[in-house]
C-alpha positions in Angstrom: 0.0 0.0 0.0 2.9 2.4 0.8 4.4 1.7 -2.6 1.1 2.6 -4.3 0.8 5.8 -2.3 4.4 6.7 -3.3 3.6 6.1 -7.0 0.5 8.3 -6.8 2.5 11.1 -5.1 5.3 10.8 -7.6 2.8 10.9 -10.5 1.1 13.9 -9.0 4.5 15.7 -8.6 5.4 14.8 -12.2 2.1 16.1 -13.4 2.6 19.4 -11.6 6.1 19.7 -13.0 4.7 19.1 -16.5 1.8 21.6 -16.0 4.2 24.2 -14.7 6.5 23.7 -17.8 3.4 23.9 -20.0 2.2 27.1 -18.3 5.7 28.6 -18.6 5.8 27.8 -22.3 2.4 29.4 -22.8 3.6 32.4 -20.9 6.7 32.7 -23.0 4.7 32.4 -26.3 2.3 35.1 -25.2 5.1 37.4 -24.0 6.0 37.9 -27.7 2.6 39.6 -28.2 1.6 43.0 -26.7 -0.2 42.2 -23.4 -3.2 44.4 -24.3 -3.9 42.3 -27.3 -4.1 39.0 -25.4 -7.7 37.8 -25.0 -9.3 37.3 -21.6 -9.1 33.5 -22.0 -5.3 33.7 -22.4 -4.6 36.6 -20.0 -4.2 34.3 -16.9 -1.0 32.9 -18.5 0.7 36.3 -18.7 3.5 37.1 -16.2 4.9 33.6 -15.6 2.4 32.2 -13.2 2.8 28.8 -11.5 0.2 26.1 -11.1 -1.3 25.9 -7.6 -4.1 23.5 -8.3 -5.4 21.4 -11.2 -8.6 19.4 -11.7 -10.6 18.1 -14.6 -13.5 20.2 -15.7 -16.8 19.3 -14.0 -18.7 19.7 -17.3 -16.9 16.7 -18.9 -15.6 18.8 -21.9 -12.1 17.4 -21.6 -10.7 20.7 -20.3 -8.5 21.0 -17.3 -9.1 23.8 -14.8 -5.9 25.3 -13.4 -5.5 27.7 -10.5 -2.5 29.8 -11.3 -0.6 31.8 -8.7 0.9 35.1 -9.7 3.0 37.6 -7.8 0.7 40.5 -8.4 -2.4 42.2 -7.0 -4.6 39.3 -7.9 -2.5 36.4 -6.7 -4.7 33.5 -7.9 -6.5 33.2 -11.2 -8.3 30.4 -12.9 -7.6 29.2 -16.4 -8.8 26.4 -18.6 -6.7 24.4 -21.0 -7.8 21.6 -23.4 -6.9 18.2 -22.0 -5.2 17.4 -25.4 -2.5 19.9 -24.6 -1.1 17.5 -22.0 -0.1 15.1 -24.8 1.4 17.8 -27.2 5.0 18.3 -28.0 6.3 21.9 -27.2 6.2 22.9 -30.9 2.6 21.7 -31.2 1.6 23.5 -28.0 3.3 26.7 -29.2 1.4 26.5 -32.4 -1.9 25.8 -30.6 -1.4 28.8 -28.3 -0.5 31.1 -31.3 -3.6 29.8 -33.2 -5.8 30.6 -30.2 -4.2 34.1 -29.9 -4.8 34.8 -33.6 -8.3 33.4 -33.7 -9.3 35.4 -30.6 -7.7 38.5 -32.1 -9.5 38.0 -35.4 -12.8 37.5 -33.5 -12.3 40.7 -31.5 -11.3 42.6 -34.7 -14.5 41.3 -36.4 -16.6 42.3 -33.4 -15.0 45.8 -33.5 -15.5 46.0 -37.3 -19.2 45.1 -36.8 -19.5 47.7 -34.1 -17.9 50.3 -36.3 -20.1 49.4 -39.3 -23.2 49.8 -37.1 -21.9 53.1 -35.8 -21.2 54.3 -39.3 -24.7 53.2 -40.4 -26.2 55.1 -37.4 -24.3 58.2 -38.2 -25.2 58.0 -41.9 -28.9 57.7 -40.9 -28.6 60.7 -38.5 -26.8 62.7 -41.2 -29.6 61.8 -43.8 -32.2 62.8 -41.2 -30.5 66.1 -40.6 -30.0 66.7 -44.3 -33.7 66.2 -44.9 -34.5 68.5 -41.9 -32.1 71.1 -43.2 -33.6 70.9 -46.7 -37.2 71.2 -45.2 -36.0 74.2 -43.1 -34.4 75.8 -46.1 -37.6 75.5 -48.2 -39.7 76.9 -45.3 -37.2 79.8 -45.0 -37.4 80.5 -48.7 -41.2 80.3 -48.6 -41.3 82.7 -45.7 -38.8 85.1 -47.3 -40.7 85.1 -50.6 -44.0 85.7 -48.6 -42.3 88.6 -46.8 -41.0 90.1 -50.1 -44.5 89.8 -51.7 -46.0 91.5 -48.6 -43.4 94.2 -48.6 -43.9 94.7 -52.4 -47.7 95.0 -51.9 -47.2 97.4 -49.0 -44.8 99.6 -51.0 -47.3 99.5 -54.0 -50.1 100.4 -51.7 -48.1 103.2 -50.2 -47.2 104.5 -53.7 -50.9 104.2 -54.6 -51.8 106.3 -51.5 -49.2 108.9 -52.4 -50.4 109.1 -56.0 -53.9 109.8 -55.0 
């Protein structure tokens, strides 16, 4: 029984060593990108954290939940990694992290593009509304100006007619 316990402890220690190496590699890969461009899902890996705790996901999705310790204001953060990452070679893991980074970046850029397109559409609609309102106001101004000119002309004719008489 003591031998089995030693095996379990050794396997657990080995797993934590491998997880820490993996987290270190992920952190080094992400360090090559500007921190402000790293997605929320990858942010916990910034700043060379170490693994404090690991467990399989309760949802059965094959992910592993890691509790990472950092030397910062928020010392412990949670992160999820796909279980398949445990079996990957370093180059495969590096490629997988880069792929997630670029996919997340593309997603956020598409979201920003959609937001800007909507904003441009809103501004164009407002500009069209104001253009129509300005055109209506210009026509009303010209109508009133013409009306005042006619009235002024009539008054001056009437005044001339009174002075002729």
